[in-house]
N, C-alpha and C positions, 0 to 999 in steps of 0.2 A: 572663506570657510563656512561662515554662517549661512550663506546662500545655499551651499551644497548640502548642509545639514537640513535645511528647510526642504530641499527637494527630496531627500531621503525620507524625511518625516511625512511629506505629502504622498510619496509612493506607498508607504505602508499604512497610512491612515485611510486610503481609499480602498483597501482590500477587504474582502468579505471574510467570514469565518472559514469558509472552505479553503482559502489560501493558507491560513495558519494550521488547519488540520491536515493539509497535504504533506507538510514537513514531517510530522511524526508518522504518517502513513508510509512515507518513503523510508524512514528509519526502520520501521517494523518490517517492511518488505526486504530491506537489505539484511536485517538480522535473521529473517526467515531463510534467506538464501544462504547465509553463512552457516546457520545451524543445520540446514538440510545437507549442505556439502560436508559438514563434519560428522553428522550422525545418520545420514541416509543409508549408508551401506551397513547391513547387519548380516547375521548368518542366514536370515530369511530372505533378504533382498541383496543379491550380490552386486548390483549396480544402481546408480542413481537414474531417476527418470528424466530424460532429456527434455521432455515436454514441460515438466514442472519448472525446470531451470530456465528454459527459454521464455516461457510465459511470464515468469516472475521478473526476468530482466526486461521484457517488453513492458510490463506493468510499471516498473520503476521508471523506465524511459518516458512513458506516456505521462506519468505524474510530474516528472521534471519538465516536460514540454508544457504541461498545463500551468506550472508555476511561472515559467518564462513568459508564457502568453499573458498571464495576469500582470506581469511587470511591464511588458512592452506597451507603450502608450497609445497604440493605434486601436481604435474601437473594432475594426473589422477583424483584426487578429484575435482579440478577446472574444468576440462573438463566434468566430469560427472554431475556437478552442473549447467552447462550453461543453460539448459532448465528450471531450477527451477524457475527463475524469470518470465518466460513466463507462467508457470503453476500458480504461485502466482497471476499474473495479471488476468488470467482467473477466478480463484477462487474469487478474490476480485470483479471482474465485476459481477459474478454470485451473490455475496452477495449484491451488489448494486441493481441488478434486483429483488432480494427477498425483499429488503427493499422497493422498489417502489411497488411491488406486495402487500406487507402487508399494505401499506399506500394508496392504490388506492381509497378506499371510502373517505378518508380525502381529497385527491387530487381532486376527482370528486366533492365533496361538495364545495370546495373552487372555483373551476373553474365554477361551475353552479351558485354559489353565491346566493343561495336561502336565507340563513339566515345571510349573511354579514360576514361570516368567512373569514379570510385571513391566509396565511401561517405564522406560527410562526417562530421566529428567530431560535429556536432549530431545527425545521424541515429543514430549509434552510441550517443551518450549518452542520447538519448531512449529507444531500445530497451532499454538497460541499466537505466535508471531504471524503465521499465514492468515489466520482469521482476523487478528487485529488490523493487519495491513488492509485486508479487503473491506472490513467494516468501516475503518476510518476513511478509506478512499470513497466509499459510497456516501458516507455522511458529509464529507467535504464537497462532493459533487452536489448533494442536495442543498447544502447551506452556503454555496458559493456566493450567492447574491445577497445574503443577509449581512447587513452592516448595523449592528445594534449600537455602535458607538458614535455614529454620525447623527447630527441634528436634523430634524425634519425641516426641509426648506420650503414646504408648502405654505407656511404662514405668511 
């Protein structure tokens, strides 16, 4: 049992900051998907944007693949998966743009303020989760190789 615990500790001690930031990025992307499915259909937008949903699901899948590639002990898999987080960021950013595109009539109506509509909490939370997922995915890709908790072995 102690040997297995040591292996688990070793697996997580060798991971960079990007590994740990990918987990909340996935959570935010899933929350964005849930909130968009719940709040995406309004009187201004009769249907959900399929591109936004598909791109968000692909971004989540790519993030999960990047986590799995970090855990697998083969160096060539880890090296081949390095750009995956950047691709996940781009796909999630595109999903956010498709979300905004699908909601443009709603946004215009609120900004013009003809009938006194305001942004709903669901719309704001959906947008925040989309942006948070994309930003955390980008930051995790940039900081993937940073290990501030490991000692310098050059001495």
